[in-house]
C-alpha angles and dihedrals in degrees: 000000000000120000117238125191145108094330097052131085121262140177129239128195117194109193123197147156126230123215110256097245094041104062097107092047091046092051089054094055092042090053092049090049092049092052092049092049091050091049098044109028117065090171091065101092098178129017124170137155109219129191123222109245092216100044119034091199095059122083139173130209106216111201136173118196127200091221144320093292089059091057092047088053089050092052089050094050108113090217089065090055091052090048094050091050090052091046090057088060101035105032148027144197096053112175133159132217123192119205107197137033119296131183135243095270091060092047091050092048093048091049087057094055098064089223114132112243143174128201121214101198119214115249097180142336137089141262128218092183 
């Protein structure tokens, strides 16, 4: 069995809803955030903003991290703080799901964000990321 923990890759899905009259404005801040993440976070291996095909106001950030340190760098990125402030005004229903095992530092950091989250711990499998 493979060992999964703070040094292994994991996925994160951040689900949210945008206020009806704020979609264009939200897409602007999401695009700026995406560009800043790409420029400043080499541990972010995959970062997309995906729209729900059944509800044009619902979106999902799909993210793959190299390891726990990559997520901690993401949480420290000033662009994320700007994004979260904008989200409070333009959106709602933000929640995060982790797919993969993360360590105590990630749990502690997430507890400090105030964003609801759930961790689906890996039981077995492999990663080629």
